[in-house]
TORLUMDO-656188 format. One record per residue (C-alpha): x, y, z; residue number from 1; residue in one letter. Coordinates in nm, 2 decimals, padded with zeros to 4 digits. Layout:
<rs>
+--------+--------+--------+-----+---+
!     c1 !     c2 !     c3 !   k ! r !
+--------+--------+--------+-----+---+
!      X !      Y !      Z ! NUM ! A !
...
+--------+--------+--------+-----+---+
</rs>
This chain:
<rs>
+--------+--------+--------+-----+---+
!     c1 !     c2 !     c3 !   k ! r !
+--------+--------+--------+-----+---+
! -02.13 !  07.67 ! -00.04 !   1 ! M !
! -02.29 !  07.59 ! -00.38 !   2 ! S !
! -01.96 !  07.57 ! -00.55 !   3 ! V !
! -01.87 !  07.29 ! -00.26 !   4 ! L !
! -02.23 !  07.12 ! -00.34 !   5 ! R !
! -02.17 !  07.10 ! -00.70 !   6 ! L !
! -01.84 !  06.94 ! -00.73 !   7 ! R !
! -01.99 !  06.68 ! -00.46 !   8 ! S !
! -02.25 !  06.60 ! -00.69 !   9 ! A !
! -02.01 !  06.59 ! -01.02 !  10 ! R !
! -01.78 !  06.39 ! -00.81 !  11 ! F !
! -02.08 !  06.11 ! -00.72 !  12 ! R !
! -02.23 !  06.12 ! -01.07 !  13 ! A !
! -01.89 !  06.08 ! -01.24 !  14 ! E !
! -01.80 !  05.78 ! -01.00 !  15 ! R !
! -02.12 !  05.59 ! -00.87 !  16 ! E !
! -02.17 !  05.37 ! -01.14 !  17 ! K !
! -01.83 !  05.20 ! -01.09 !  18 ! R !
! -01.88 !  05.17 ! -00.70 !  19 ! W !
! -02.24 !  05.03 ! -00.80 !  20 ! R !
! -02.04 !  04.78 ! -01.00 !  21 ! E !
! -01.77 !  04.67 ! -00.74 !  22 ! L !
! -02.06 !  04.62 ! -00.48 !  23 ! D !
! -02.25 !  04.38 ! -00.73 !  24 ! G !
! -01.94 !  04.21 ! -00.75 !  25 ! L !
! -01.85 !  04.21 ! -00.38 !  26 ! V !
! -02.21 !  04.08 ! -00.28 !  27 ! R !
! -02.21 !  03.78 ! -00.51 !  28 ! V !
! -01.86 !  03.72 ! -00.38 !  29 ! A !
! -02.01 !  03.70 ! -00.02 !  30 ! E !
! -02.29 !  03.52 ! -00.12 !  31 ! R !
! -02.17 !  03.26 ! -00.30 !  32 ! E !
! -01.78 !  03.27 ! -00.29 !  33 ! G !
! -01.50 !  03.41 ! -00.53 !  34 ! V !
! -01.56 !  03.12 ! -00.79 !  35 ! R !
! -01.90 !  03.24 ! -00.85 !  36 ! A !
! -01.76 !  03.54 ! -01.04 !  37 ! L !
! -01.65 !  03.54 ! -01.42 !  38 ! K !
! -01.32 !  03.55 ! -01.54 !  39 ! P !
! -01.37 !  03.91 ! -01.70 !  40 ! D !
! -01.53 !  04.01 ! -01.32 !  41 ! Q !
! -01.25 !  03.88 ! -01.17 !  42 ! L !
! -01.01 !  04.08 ! -01.36 !  43 ! A !
! -01.19 !  04.40 ! -01.28 !  44 ! R !
! -01.26 !  04.36 ! -00.91 !  45 ! L !
! -00.87 !  04.47 ! -00.82 !  46 ! P !
! -00.91 !  04.77 ! -01.05 !  47 ! A !
! -01.24 !  04.88 ! -00.91 !  48 ! L !
! -01.11 !  04.82 ! -00.57 !  49 ! Y !
! -00.82 !  05.05 ! -00.59 !  50 ! R !
! -01.05 !  05.31 ! -00.77 !  51 ! A !
! -01.34 !  05.31 ! -00.47 !  52 ! A !
! -01.02 !  05.35 ! -00.24 !  53 ! L !
! -00.89 !  05.67 ! -00.46 !  54 ! A !
! -01.29 !  05.77 ! -00.44 !  55 ! S !
! -01.28 !  05.74 ! -00.06 !  56 ! L !
! -00.99 !  05.95 ! -00.02 !  57 ! S !
! -01.14 !  06.21 ! -00.24 !  58 ! V !
! -01.49 !  06.21 ! -00.06 !  59 ! A !
! -01.33 !  06.25 !  00.28 !  60 ! R !
! -01.21 !  06.58 !  00.17 !  61 ! A !
! -01.51 !  06.73 ! -00.08 !  62 ! I !
! -01.81 !  06.53 ! -00.04 !  63 ! A !
! -02.10 !  06.68 !  00.19 !  64 ! L !
! -02.29 !  06.37 !  00.23 !  65 ! D !
! -02.15 !  06.18 !  00.52 !  66 ! R !
! -02.37 !  05.87 !  00.46 !  67 ! Q !
! -02.17 !  05.83 !  00.13 !  68 ! L !
! -01.86 !  05.84 !  00.29 !  69 ! V !
! -01.94 !  05.59 !  00.53 !  70 ! G !
! -02.09 !  05.38 !  00.24 !  71 ! W !
! -01.78 !  05.40 !  00.03 !  72 ! L !
! -01.59 !  05.31 !  00.37 !  73 ! E !
! -01.77 !  05.01 !  00.45 !  74 ! N !
! -01.77 !  04.93 !  00.05 !  75 ! L !
! -01.37 !  04.93 !  00.07 !  76 ! C !
! -01.35 !  04.73 !  00.36 !  77 ! Q !
! -01.58 !  04.46 !  00.23 !  78 ! R !
! -01.39 !  04.48 ! -00.11 !  79 ! A !
! -01.07 !  04.45 !  00.07 !  80 ! Y !
! -01.12 !  04.11 !  00.24 !  81 ! F !
! -01.24 !  03.95 ! -00.13 !  82 ! I !
! -00.96 !  04.10 ! -00.33 !  83 ! V !
! -00.68 !  04.00 ! -00.02 !  84 ! Y !
! -00.85 !  03.75 !  00.19 !  85 ! G !
! -00.95 !  03.39 !  00.14 !  86 ! T !
! -01.31 !  03.41 !  00.18 !  87 ! R !
! -01.52 !  03.07 !  00.16 !  88 ! H !
! -01.86 !  03.02 !  00.26 !  89 ! L !
! -01.88 !  02.80 !  00.59 !  90 ! L !
! -02.00 !  02.49 !  00.42 !  91 ! G !
! -01.74 !  02.51 !  00.14 !  92 ! E !
! -01.47 !  02.55 !  00.41 !  93 ! T !
! -01.63 !  02.25 !  00.61 !  94 ! V !
! -01.61 !  02.00 !  00.34 !  95 ! G !
! -01.27 !  02.13 !  00.24 !  96 ! R !
! -01.18 !  02.05 !  00.60 !  97 ! F !
! -01.35 !  01.68 !  00.60 !  98 ! L !
! -01.29 !  01.56 !  00.26 !  99 ! L !
! -00.92 !  01.71 !  00.21 ! 100 ! R !
! -00.73 !  01.85 !  00.52 ! 101 ! T !
! -00.84 !  01.63 !  00.79 ! 102 ! F !
! -00.76 !  01.30 !  00.61 ! 103 ! P !
! -00.45 !  01.46 !  00.43 ! 104 ! A !
! -00.32 !  01.53 !  00.78 ! 105 ! T !
! -00.37 !  01.16 !  00.91 ! 106 ! V !
! -00.18 !  01.02 !  00.62 ! 107 ! R !
!  00.10 !  01.27 !  00.67 ! 108 ! R !
!  00.13 !  01.21 !  01.07 ! 109 ! L !
!  00.09 !  00.85 !  01.00 ! 110 ! G !
!  00.37 !  00.72 !  01.22 ! 111 ! R !
!  00.26 !  00.94 !  01.52 ! 112 ! H !
! -00.07 !  00.73 !  01.46 ! 113 ! L !
!  00.10 !  00.43 !  01.49 ! 114 ! L !
!  00.27 !  00.50 !  01.76 ! 115 ! L !
! -00.04 !  00.61 !  01.95 ! 116 ! S !
! -00.23 !  00.28 !  01.85 ! 117 ! V !
!  00.08 !  00.07 !  01.97 ! 118 ! A !
!  00.07 !  00.24 !  02.32 ! 119 ! F !
! -00.33 !  00.21 !  02.37 ! 120 ! M !
! -00.37 ! -00.15 !  02.23 ! 121 ! F !
! -00.02 ! -00.25 !  02.40 ! 122 ! G !
! -00.15 ! -00.16 !  02.71 ! 123 ! A !
! -00.48 ! -00.35 !  02.64 ! 124 ! A !
! -00.32 ! -00.67 !  02.57 ! 125 ! V !
! -00.09 ! -00.64 !  02.85 ! 126 ! A !
! -00.41 ! -00.58 !  03.12 ! 127 ! A !
! -00.62 ! -00.84 !  02.94 ! 128 ! F !
! -00.33 ! -01.10 !  02.99 ! 129 ! V !
! -00.29 ! -00.98 !  03.35 ! 130 ! A !
! -00.63 ! -00.98 !  03.46 ! 131 ! T !
! -00.71 ! -01.32 !  03.31 ! 132 ! R !
! -00.39 ! -01.48 !  03.50 ! 133 ! A !
! -00.48 ! -01.29 !  03.82 ! 134 ! D !
! -00.85 ! -01.18 !  03.84 ! 135 ! P !
! -00.75 ! -00.96 !  04.18 ! 136 ! E !
! -00.54 ! -00.72 !  03.92 ! 137 ! R !
! -00.91 ! -00.61 !  03.78 ! 138 ! Y !
! -00.95 ! -00.31 !  04.03 ! 139 ! F !
! -00.60 ! -00.21 !  03.97 ! 140 ! T !
! -00.68 ! -00.13 !  03.60 ! 141 ! F !
! -01.04 ! -00.04 !  03.64 ! 142 ! V !
! -01.20 !  00.22 !  03.91 ! 143 ! D !
! -01.53 !  00.16 !  04.11 ! 144 ! A !
! -01.70 !  00.43 !  03.92 ! 145 ! E !
! -01.59 !  00.30 !  03.55 ! 146 ! M !
! -01.68 ! -00.06 !  03.66 ! 147 ! A !
! -02.03 !  00.02 !  03.75 ! 148 ! Q !
! -02.08 ! -00.31 !  03.91 ! 149 ! A !
! -01.92 ! -00.49 !  03.66 ! 150 ! R !
! -01.67 ! -00.71 !  03.83 ! 151 ! S !
! -01.58 ! -01.08 !  03.89 ! 152 ! Y !
! -01.84 ! -01.09 !  04.16 ! 153 ! D !
! -02.11 ! -01.06 !  03.91 ! 154 ! S !
! -02.29 ! -01.32 !  03.78 ! 155 ! S !
! -02.28 ! -01.41 !  03.36 ! 156 ! A !
! -02.66 ! -01.34 !  03.35 ! 157 ! E !
! -02.56 ! -00.95 !  03.50 ! 158 ! E !
! -02.31 ! -00.90 !  03.30 ! 159 ! L !
! -02.53 ! -00.98 !  02.99 ! 160 ! R !
! -02.81 ! -00.74 !  03.11 ! 161 ! E !
! -02.55 ! -00.48 !  03.08 ! 162 ! T !
! -02.47 ! -00.55 !  02.73 ! 163 ! L !
! -02.84 ! -00.55 !  02.61 ! 164 ! Y !
! -03.06 ! -00.32 !  02.84 ! 165 ! S !
! -03.12 !  00.01 !  02.70 ! 166 ! D !
! -03.16 !  00.19 !  03.03 ! 167 ! G !
! -03.49 !  00.28 !  03.04 ! 168 ! G !
! -03.68 !  00.60 !  02.86 ! 169 ! K !
! -03.49 !  00.92 !  02.82 ! 170 ! G !
! -03.16 !  00.73 !  02.92 ! 171 ! F !
! -03.03 !  00.67 !  02.56 ! 172 ! L !
! -02.99 !  01.04 !  02.49 ! 173 ! A !
! -02.82 !  01.16 !  02.83 ! 174 ! T !
! -02.58 !  00.86 !  02.81 ! 175 ! F !
! -02.49 !  00.96 !  02.45 ! 176 ! A !
! -02.41 !  01.32 !  02.58 ! 177 ! S !
! -02.24 !  01.18 !  02.86 ! 178 ! Y !
! -02.01 !  00.96 !  02.65 ! 179 ! L !
! -01.94 !  01.24 !  02.39 ! 180 ! F !
! -01.83 !  01.46 !  02.67 ! 181 ! A !
! -01.62 !  01.19 !  02.83 ! 182 ! H !
! -01.43 !  01.08 !  02.52 ! 183 ! N !
! -01.36 !  01.43 !  02.36 ! 184 ! S !
! -01.24 !  01.51 !  02.72 ! 185 ! R !
! -01.01 !  01.27 !  02.71 ! 186 ! V !
! -00.92 !  01.32 !  02.36 ! 187 ! T !
! -00.86 !  01.69 !  02.36 ! 188 ! L !
! -00.63 !  01.63 !  02.69 ! 189 ! L !
! -00.42 !  01.38 !  02.50 ! 190 ! C !
! -00.37 !  01.65 !  02.21 ! 191 ! F !
! -00.36 !  01.95 !  02.48 ! 192 ! A !
! -00.13 !  01.78 !  02.69 ! 193 ! L !
!  00.14 !  01.68 !  02.44 ! 194 ! G !
!  00.35 !  02.03 !  02.50 ! 195 ! F !
!  00.49 !  01.86 !  02.81 ! 196 ! A !
!  00.69 !  01.62 !  02.58 ! 197 ! F !
!  00.41 !  01.40 !  02.51 ! 198 ! G !
!  00.46 !  01.22 !  02.85 ! 199 ! V !
!  00.08 !  01.28 !  02.98 ! 200 ! P !
! -00.06 !  01.18 !  02.63 ! 201 ! T !
!  00.17 !  00.85 !  02.65 ! 202 ! F !
!  00.00 !  00.80 !  03.00 ! 203 ! L !
! -00.38 !  00.88 !  02.91 ! 204 ! L !
! -00.34 !  00.65 !  02.59 ! 205 ! L !
! -00.18 !  00.38 !  02.80 ! 206 ! V !
! -00.48 !  00.40 !  03.09 ! 207 ! M !
! -00.75 !  00.40 !  02.84 ! 208 ! N !
! -00.56 !  00.06 !  02.71 ! 209 ! G !
! -00.56 ! -00.08 !  03.06 ! 210 ! L !
! -00.92 ! -00.03 !  03.11 ! 211 ! V !
! -01.02 ! -00.17 !  02.78 ! 212 ! L !
! -00.81 ! -00.49 !  02.84 ! 213 ! G !
! -00.90 ! -00.53 !  03.18 ! 214 ! A !
! -01.27 ! -00.51 !  03.11 ! 215 ! M !
! -01.26 ! -00.73 !  02.81 ! 216 ! S !
! -01.08 ! -01.01 !  03.02 ! 217 ! A !
! -01.34 ! -01.01 !  03.25 ! 218 ! L !
! -01.64 ! -01.07 !  03.03 ! 219 ! F !
! -01.45 ! -01.36 !  02.82 ! 220 ! V !
! -01.37 ! -01.54 !  03.14 ! 221 ! D !
! -01.74 ! -01.49 !  03.20 ! 222 ! K !
! -01.80 ! -01.70 !  02.85 ! 223 ! G !
! -01.96 ! -01.36 !  02.71 ! 224 ! L !
! -01.65 ! -01.22 !  02.50 ! 225 ! G !
! -01.85 ! -01.26 !  02.15 ! 226 ! V !
! -02.11 ! -01.02 !  02.33 ! 227 ! D !
! -01.88 ! -00.82 !  02.47 ! 228 ! W !
! -01.70 ! -00.74 !  02.14 ! 229 ! F !
! -02.02 ! -00.69 !  01.96 ! 230 ! G !
! -02.13 ! -00.43 !  02.20 ! 231 ! W !
! -01.81 ! -00.27 !  02.22 ! 232 ! I !
! -01.70 ! -00.26 !  01.82 ! 233 ! L !
! -01.98 ! -00.08 !  01.68 ! 234 ! P !
! -01.88 !  00.25 !  01.82 ! 235 ! H !
! -01.55 !  00.17 !  01.95 ! 236 ! G !
! -01.41 !  00.15 !  01.62 ! 237 ! V !
! -01.46 !  00.50 !  01.55 ! 238 ! T !
! -01.45 !  00.59 !  01.92 ! 239 ! E !
! -01.12 !  00.43 !  01.99 ! 240 ! L !
! -00.95 !  00.56 !  01.65 ! 241 ! F !
! -01.07 !  00.92 !  01.73 ! 242 ! A !
! -00.92 !  00.87 !  02.08 ! 243 ! I !
! -00.58 !  00.74 !  01.91 ! 244 ! C !
! -00.58 !  01.04 !  01.68 ! 245 ! L !
! -00.61 !  01.29 !  01.96 ! 246 ! G !
! -00.32 !  01.10 !  02.10 ! 247 ! G !
! -00.11 !  01.13 !  01.76 ! 248 ! A !
! -00.15 !  01.49 !  01.80 ! 249 ! A !
! -00.03 !  01.50 !  02.12 ! 250 ! G !
!  00.28 !  01.31 !  02.04 ! 251 ! L !
!  00.34 !  01.53 !  01.74 ! 252 ! R !
!  00.34 !  01.86 !  01.98 ! 253 ! L !
!  00.57 !  01.68 !  02.25 ! 254 ! G !
!  00.81 !  01.57 !  01.92 ! 255 ! Q !
!  00.82 !  01.95 !  01.82 ! 256 ! L !
!  00.87 !  02.03 !  02.19 ! 257 ! V !
!  01.16 !  01.79 !  02.28 ! 258 ! A !
!  01.32 !  01.81 !  01.92 ! 259 ! F !
!  01.21 !  02.11 !  01.72 ! 260 ! P !
!  01.43 !  02.04 !  01.41 ! 261 ! G !
!  01.57 !  02.35 !  01.21 ! 262 ! E !
!  01.41 !  02.60 !  01.29 ! 263 ! G !
!  01.31 !  02.79 !  01.66 ! 264 ! T !
!  01.05 !  02.57 !  01.89 ! 265 ! R !
!  00.82 !  02.86 !  01.84 ! 266 ! R !
!  00.83 !  02.85 !  01.47 ! 267 ! E !
!  00.82 !  02.46 !  01.48 ! 268 ! E !
!  00.51 !  02.43 !  01.73 ! 269 ! L !
!  00.34 !  02.70 !  01.49 ! 270 ! A !
!  00.39 !  02.52 !  01.18 ! 271 ! R !
!  00.32 !  02.18 !  01.37 ! 272 ! G !
!  00.06 !  02.29 !  01.57 ! 273 ! G !
! -00.19 !  02.35 !  01.30 ! 274 ! R !
! -00.15 !  01.99 !  01.20 ! 275 ! E !
! -00.19 !  01.84 !  01.54 ! 276 ! A !
! -00.50 !  02.07 !  01.57 ! 277 ! G !
! -00.70 !  01.98 !  01.27 ! 278 ! A !
! -00.65 !  01.59 !  01.39 ! 279 ! L !
! -00.75 !  01.71 !  01.71 ! 280 ! A !
! -01.07 !  01.88 !  01.55 ! 281 ! V !
! -01.14 !  01.58 !  01.34 ! 282 ! G !
! -01.10 !  01.34 !  01.60 ! 283 ! A !
! -01.39 !  01.54 !  01.82 ! 284 ! V !
! -01.64 !  01.51 !  01.50 ! 285 ! A !
! -01.57 !  01.12 !  01.47 ! 286 ! M !
! -01.67 !  01.13 !  01.86 ! 287 ! L !
! -01.97 !  01.26 !  01.77 ! 288 ! V !
! -02.06 !  01.00 !  01.53 ! 289 ! L !
! -01.92 !  00.71 !  01.81 ! 290 ! A !
! -02.15 !  00.87 !  02.07 ! 291 ! A !
! -02.46 !  00.85 !  01.84 ! 292 ! L !
! -02.41 !  00.51 !  01.76 ! 293 ! I !
! -02.33 !  00.39 !  02.14 ! 294 ! E !
! -02.60 !  00.58 !  02.28 ! 295 ! G !
! -02.86 !  00.49 !  02.04 ! 296 ! F !
! -02.78 !  00.22 !  01.77 ! 297 ! F !
! -02.61 ! -00.03 !  02.01 ! 298 ! R !
! -02.88 !  00.03 !  02.29 ! 299 ! Q !
! -03.17 ! -00.03 !  02.06 ! 300 ! L !
! -03.00 ! -00.30 !  01.82 ! 301 ! V !
! -02.95 ! -00.64 !  01.99 ! 302 ! H !
! -02.85 ! -00.86 !  01.70 ! 303 ! S !
! -02.50 ! -00.99 !  01.74 ! 304 ! I !
! -02.51 ! -01.02 !  01.35 ! 305 ! E !
! -02.62 ! -00.68 !  01.28 ! 306 ! V !
! -02.39 ! -00.54 !  01.53 ! 307 ! R !
! -02.06 ! -00.70 !  01.39 ! 308 ! Y !
! -02.19 ! -00.59 !  01.05 ! 309 ! G !
! -02.18 ! -00.21 !  01.16 ! 310 ! V !
! -01.84 ! -00.26 !  01.30 ! 311 ! A !
! -01.69 ! -00.40 !  00.98 ! 312 ! L !
! -01.89 ! -00.15 !  00.75 ! 313 ! L !
! -01.77 !  00.13 !  00.98 ! 314 ! T !
! -01.41 !  00.00 !  00.96 ! 315 ! A !
! -01.42 ! -00.02 !  00.61 ! 316 ! G !
! -01.55 !  00.31 !  00.58 ! 317 ! A !
! -01.29 !  00.51 !  00.75 ! 318 ! W !
! -01.00 !  00.30 !  00.58 ! 319 ! A !
! -01.16 !  00.44 !  00.24 ! 320 ! I !
! -01.19 !  00.79 !  00.38 ! 321 ! Y !
! -00.83 !  00.82 !  00.51 ! 322 ! F !
! -00.69 !  00.61 !  00.25 ! 323 ! G !
! -00.80 !  00.76 ! -00.07 ! 324 ! V !
! -00.61 !  01.06 ! -00.19 ! 325 ! R !
! -00.86 !  01.31 ! -00.34 ! 326 ! R !
! -00.73 !  01.56 ! -00.61 ! 327 ! E !
! -00.76 !  01.91 ! -00.56 ! 328 ! R !
! -01.01 !  02.10 ! -00.74 ! 329 ! S !
! -00.86 !  02.38 ! -00.99 ! 330 ! A !
+--------+--------+--------+-----+---+
</rs>
């Protein structure tokens, strides 16, 4: 027993310095990312990891200290993810997605986005024209729950009140939460139902466009067109674009199902589905901002000029965000 204890102690004394060095490098990488390591530290990391693996194999056979074996196992597992995994801090991962992955994906799927926009706003124009020609068609496009007493039977003053009322104390936060949940559901449905050859996605985009067009016709006919678009555009620029992004993601999935290309349908869906998923995730993030604008700013700020100014600013900001190509960092 004394011989084994001596061998175990000698084994630990000869190797512990390298284990501690590896543990220190792993801790830095876990806390600050691999980029925080110096070039010479990065060069030593694989060698130290392989040496720790060899030590673990020997320790399992001769070490009498079971805690040491457990510590080495944990160290090797952590080092494995640093050496072979793509470890990033949460903030770094989110920042990379928002600054590069999301806008780059939007540009790559630009044709699908244009098609999504055409479906929604084409339906909106059709409903606008049809409703102005025959107001009886209004409830063909807008159900009673969505209308919320906004109809051709309402007076101009009653309709105007809906554009400027804050709804009372506590209403804004509830309203913002409702809007985010509703619009997120529509956007994710546009994406998720794309697997059915894109047909449900097309129908959802058209339905949203029909509601938008019919309600726009109502307010224009009542002489409130400027007020209506000043009410809807501050959040609508972001919200409607996000829904169209969800539609583009669904149309992309539908294309992959119908026309998988050179690979198998499963392979193409796995490859293209990541792009479509990035669009859907980014669209939901945009809807958070849209809900805040709709639930708070729009209800609290009644100046038409300010409302239109915010709409122009958000449109310009999104154009720059999606239009500017960002160089990859080394």
